[in-house]
C-alpha positions, 0 to 999 in steps of 0.5 A, spaced: 500 724 363 503 724 356 499 718 355 493 721 358 494 727 353 494 723 347 488 719 350 484 725 352 485 729 345 483 723 341 476 722 345 475 729 344 476 729 337 471 723 337 466 726 341 466 732 336 465 728 330 472 730 327 473 723 326 467 722 321 468 722 314 476 721 315 480 715 314 486 717 318 488 721 324 495 723 327 496 725 334 503 729 335 507 728 341 513 730 344 514 724 348 518 719 345 516 714 351 509 714 348 512 713 340 516 708 342 512 704 347 505 705 343 506 698 338 507 694 345 501 697 348 497 695 342 499 688 340 504 685 346 502 688 353 495 686 352 497 679 351 501 678 357 496 681 361 500 688 362 507 684 364 513 686 360 517 680 357 521 679 363 515 679 368 515 686 371 509 689 371 508 695 365 507 702 368 501 706 366 497 700 364 491 704 366 492 710 361 495 705 355 488 701 356 484 708 355 489 710 349 487 703 346 480 704 347 480 711 344 484 708 338 479 702 337 473 707 338 475 712 333 474 706 327 479 709 323 487 709 322 490 713 328 498 714 327 502 717 333 508 722 330 513 725 334 515 732 334 521 736 338 518 739 345 519 746 346 520 747 338 517 752 333 511 748 332 505 752 333 501 746 336 507 744 341 507 751 343 500 752 344 500 745 348 505 747 353 501 754 354 495 750 356 499 745 360 502 750 364 495 754 365 492 747 368 498 746 372 497 752 376 489 751 377 489 743 378 482 740 379 482 733 377 483 727 382 490 724 381 491 718 377 494 714 382 495 715 390 502 714 392 504 714 399 511 717 400 516 717 406 523 721 406 529 716 405 533 715 411 539 713 406 543 719 402 543 715 396 539 716 390 535 711 387 538 707 382 534 701 378 538 695 379 543 697 384 540 691 389 542 685 386 536 679 386 540 673 389 534 670 393 537 673 399 533 675 405 533 683 407 531 688 412 528 694 408 524 700 409 519 702 404 519 709 401 514 709 396 508 705 395 503 705 389 498 700 388 498 698 380 490 696 379 491 692 373 496 687 375 494 688 382 501 688 385 504 694 389 510 698 386 515 700 392 521 704 392 525 701 398 532 702 401 536 696 404 537 696 412 541 690 412 548 692 415 552 686 413 549 686 406 553 689 400 547 693 398 546 697 405 543 703 404 542 702 396 535 705 394 531 701 388 524 699 386 521 692 387 514 689 387 510 685 392 503 682 391 502 683 399 501 690 402 507 693 404 506 700 407 511 706 406 515 708 412 514 701 415 520 696 415 520 689 413 524 683 413 523 679 407 526 675 401 527 677 394 527 673 388 532 671 383 530 675 377 533 682 376 528 684 370 522 682 375 525 684 382 519 682 387 518 680 394 517 673 395 516 672 402 515 677 408 517 674 414 515 680 419 515 687 420 520 689 424 521 695 429 526 701 426 533 701 430 
Protein backbone atom coordinates (compact mmCIF):
# COMPACT_ATOMS: atom_id res chain seq x y z
CA UNK A 1 0.00 0.00 0.00
CA UNK A 2 2.93 2.34 0.61
CA UNK A 3 4.08 1.88 -2.98
CA UNK A 4 0.55 2.14 -4.34
CA UNK A 5 -0.05 5.38 -2.45
CA UNK A 6 2.90 6.97 -4.24
CA UNK A 7 1.77 5.66 -7.63
CA UNK A 8 -1.85 6.77 -7.23
CA UNK A 9 -0.83 10.17 -5.89
CA UNK A 10 1.44 10.75 -8.86
CA UNK A 11 -1.22 9.53 -11.32
CA UNK A 12 -3.70 11.96 -9.76
CA UNK A 13 -1.24 14.84 -10.08
CA UNK A 14 -0.70 14.01 -13.77
CA UNK A 15 -4.44 13.73 -14.48
CA UNK A 16 -5.03 17.12 -12.88
CA UNK A 17 -2.29 18.74 -14.91
CA UNK A 18 -0.19 19.51 -11.87
CA UNK A 19 2.97 18.29 -13.61
CA UNK A 20 2.55 20.72 -16.51
CA UNK A 21 5.02 23.59 -16.74
CA UNK A 22 7.12 22.12 -13.96
CA UNK A 23 10.58 20.56 -13.98
CA UNK A 24 10.36 18.53 -10.78
CA UNK A 25 7.85 16.85 -8.53
CA UNK A 26 8.53 15.57 -5.01
CA UNK A 27 6.70 12.64 -3.43
CA UNK A 28 6.91 12.71 0.37
CA UNK A 29 6.43 9.40 2.19
CA UNK A 30 7.04 8.03 5.65
CA UNK A 31 7.95 4.65 4.12
CA UNK A 32 11.65 3.82 4.29
CA UNK A 33 10.78 0.70 2.29
CA UNK A 34 9.80 2.87 -0.67
CA UNK A 35 12.71 5.29 -0.31
CA UNK A 36 15.34 2.57 0.04
CA UNK A 37 14.07 0.33 -2.76
CA UNK A 38 12.95 2.82 -5.40
CA UNK A 39 16.38 3.00 -7.10
CA UNK A 40 16.39 -0.79 -7.47
CA UNK A 41 12.83 -0.77 -8.77
CA UNK A 42 13.75 1.84 -11.39
CA UNK A 43 17.11 0.59 -12.62
CA UNK A 44 17.93 -2.91 -11.36
CA UNK A 45 14.88 -5.14 -10.97
CA UNK A 46 13.37 -4.55 -14.45
CA UNK A 47 16.63 -5.89 -15.93
CA UNK A 48 16.48 -9.02 -13.77
CA UNK A 49 12.81 -9.65 -14.60
CA UNK A 50 11.88 -8.65 -11.07
CA UNK A 51 14.16 -11.04 -9.22
CA UNK A 52 16.68 -10.13 -6.54
CA UNK A 53 20.38 -10.78 -6.94
CA UNK A 54 20.08 -14.08 -5.10
CA UNK A 55 17.26 -15.17 -7.43
CA UNK A 56 14.27 -14.69 -5.13
CA UNK A 57 11.24 -12.90 -6.60
CA UNK A 58 10.83 -9.21 -5.80
CA UNK A 59 7.69 -8.77 -3.74
CA UNK A 60 5.08 -6.17 -4.73
CA UNK A 61 6.41 -6.16 -8.30
CA UNK A 62 3.07 -5.10 -9.80
CA UNK A 63 2.94 -2.03 -7.58
CA UNK A 64 6.57 -1.13 -8.33
CA UNK A 65 5.86 -1.40 -12.07
CA UNK A 66 2.83 0.86 -11.71
CA UNK A 67 4.92 3.49 -9.89
CA UNK A 68 7.61 3.27 -12.60
CA UNK A 69 4.99 3.81 -15.32
CA UNK A 70 3.62 6.85 -13.51
CA UNK A 71 7.10 8.35 -13.14
CA UNK A 72 7.75 7.90 -16.86
CA UNK A 73 4.36 9.36 -17.75
CA UNK A 74 5.06 12.46 -15.63
CA UNK A 75 7.79 13.40 -18.10
CA UNK A 76 9.71 15.38 -15.49
CA UNK A 77 12.08 14.59 -12.66
CA UNK A 78 10.36 12.76 -9.79
CA UNK A 79 12.10 12.57 -6.41
CA UNK A 80 10.96 10.70 -3.32
CA UNK A 81 11.74 12.16 0.10
CA UNK A 82 11.26 10.55 3.49
CA UNK A 83 9.28 12.28 6.23
CA UNK A 84 8.90 10.93 9.76
CA UNK A 85 5.57 9.17 10.26
CA UNK A 86 3.03 10.56 12.73
CA UNK A 87 5.05 13.75 12.90
CA UNK A 88 3.94 17.36 13.02
CA UNK A 89 4.13 17.54 9.22
CA UNK A 90 0.65 18.73 8.21
CA UNK A 91 0.57 16.66 5.01
CA UNK A 92 1.64 13.47 6.79
CA UNK A 93 -1.05 14.01 9.41
CA UNK A 94 -3.64 14.63 6.70
CA UNK A 95 -2.60 11.40 4.95
CA UNK A 96 -2.98 9.50 8.23
CA UNK A 97 -6.50 10.86 8.70
CA UNK A 98 -7.52 9.93 5.16
CA UNK A 99 -6.02 6.44 5.50
CA UNK A 100 -7.99 5.80 8.70
CA UNK A 101 -11.20 7.03 7.06
CA UNK A 102 -10.66 4.79 4.04
CA UNK A 103 -9.90 1.78 6.25
CA UNK A 104 -13.30 2.10 7.88
CA UNK A 105 -15.07 1.89 4.51
CA UNK A 106 -13.07 -0.45 2.26
CA UNK A 107 -14.36 -0.33 -1.30
CA UNK A 108 -11.54 -1.55 -3.54
CA UNK A 109 -10.60 -5.05 -4.59
CA UNK A 110 -7.64 -6.58 -2.71
CA UNK A 111 -4.24 -6.12 -4.35
CA UNK A 112 -3.71 -9.87 -4.26
CA UNK A 113 -5.54 -12.92 -3.01
CA UNK A 114 -3.77 -14.81 -0.24
CA UNK A 115 -5.19 -18.15 0.82
CA UNK A 116 -4.64 -18.61 4.56
CA UNK A 117 -4.89 -21.53 6.98
CA UNK A 118 -4.18 -21.64 10.70
CA UNK A 119 -0.74 -22.89 11.78
CA UNK A 120 -0.38 -26.20 13.59
CA UNK A 121 2.96 -25.11 15.02
CA UNK A 122 3.30 -22.72 17.97
CA UNK A 123 6.40 -21.22 16.32
CA UNK A 124 6.32 -17.73 14.82
CA UNK A 125 7.52 -17.24 11.28
CA UNK A 126 11.26 -16.69 11.09
CA UNK A 127 12.83 -16.09 7.69
CA UNK A 128 15.77 -18.40 7.11
CA UNK A 129 14.90 -20.66 10.04
CA UNK A 130 14.74 -23.65 7.67
CA UNK A 131 18.08 -24.20 5.97
CA UNK A 132 17.96 -25.04 2.29
CA UNK A 133 20.15 -28.16 2.07
CA UNK A 134 18.51 -29.92 -0.85
CA UNK A 135 16.67 -32.12 1.65
CA UNK A 136 13.29 -33.81 1.40
CA UNK A 137 10.64 -32.55 3.78
CA UNK A 138 7.02 -33.00 4.70
CA UNK A 139 5.50 -29.55 4.81
CA UNK A 140 2.11 -27.98 5.38
CA UNK A 141 1.21 -24.81 3.52
CA UNK A 142 -0.13 -22.02 5.73
CA UNK A 143 -0.49 -19.24 3.14
CA UNK A 144 -0.27 -19.30 -0.65
CA UNK A 145 -0.09 -16.22 -2.87
CA UNK A 146 0.48 -16.22 -6.63
CA UNK A 147 3.01 -13.60 -7.79
CA UNK A 148 1.72 -12.69 -11.24
CA UNK A 149 4.82 -10.94 -12.53
CA UNK A 150 7.23 -13.81 -11.80
CA UNK A 151 4.55 -16.53 -12.14
CA UNK A 152 5.49 -18.33 -8.92
CA UNK A 153 3.74 -19.16 -5.68
CA UNK A 154 4.94 -17.54 -2.46
CA UNK A 155 4.14 -19.79 0.47
CA UNK A 156 4.44 -19.68 4.22
CA UNK A 157 4.91 -23.23 5.42
CA UNK A 158 5.67 -25.33 8.49
CA UNK A 159 7.95 -28.36 8.56
CA UNK A 160 6.23 -31.54 9.72
CA UNK A 161 9.06 -34.05 9.26
CA UNK A 162 9.56 -35.25 12.82
CA UNK A 163 13.17 -36.31 12.32
CA UNK A 164 14.17 -32.96 10.83
CA UNK A 165 16.15 -30.42 12.91
CA UNK A 166 13.68 -27.88 11.48
CA UNK A 167 10.57 -29.69 12.76
CA UNK A 168 7.71 -27.20 13.32
CA UNK A 169 9.78 -24.26 12.05
CA UNK A 170 7.77 -21.73 10.02
CA UNK A 171 9.37 -20.09 6.99
CA UNK A 172 8.81 -18.82 3.44
CA UNK A 173 9.59 -20.52 0.13
CA UNK A 174 8.60 -20.27 -3.53
CA UNK A 175 7.22 -22.84 -5.94
CA UNK A 176 6.60 -22.80 -9.68
CA UNK A 177 3.98 -25.51 -9.15
CA UNK A 178 0.67 -24.89 -7.43
CA UNK A 179 0.70 -25.80 -3.75
CA UNK A 180 -2.47 -24.97 -1.87
CA UNK A 181 -2.96 -23.56 1.61
CA UNK A 182 -3.94 -26.17 4.17
CA UNK A 183 -2.48 -29.04 2.15
CA UNK A 184 0.43 -31.30 3.11
CA UNK A 185 3.19 -32.17 0.63
CA UNK A 186 6.33 -34.28 0.50
CA UNK A 187 8.85 -32.12 -1.36
CA UNK A 188 12.49 -31.54 -2.12
CA UNK A 189 13.95 -28.06 -1.64
CA UNK A 190 16.95 -26.42 -3.26
CA UNK A 191 20.32 -25.43 -1.80
CA UNK A 192 20.03 -21.64 -2.11
CA UNK A 193 19.26 -19.91 1.17
CA UNK A 194 18.74 -16.56 -0.55
CA UNK A 195 16.16 -18.08 -2.91
CA UNK A 196 14.33 -20.89 -1.05
CA UNK A 197 12.34 -22.99 -3.51
CA UNK A 198 10.56 -26.27 -3.97
CA UNK A 199 12.41 -28.10 -6.75
CA UNK A 200 10.17 -31.18 -6.76
CA UNK A 201 6.80 -32.17 -5.37
CA UNK A 202 6.77 -35.94 -4.89
CA UNK A 203 3.20 -36.23 -3.71
CA UNK A 204 0.46 -34.72 -1.60
CA UNK A 205 0.26 -36.52 1.72
CA UNK A 206 -2.56 -37.31 4.10
CA UNK A 207 -2.48 -35.33 7.38
CA UNK A 208 -1.48 -37.36 10.41
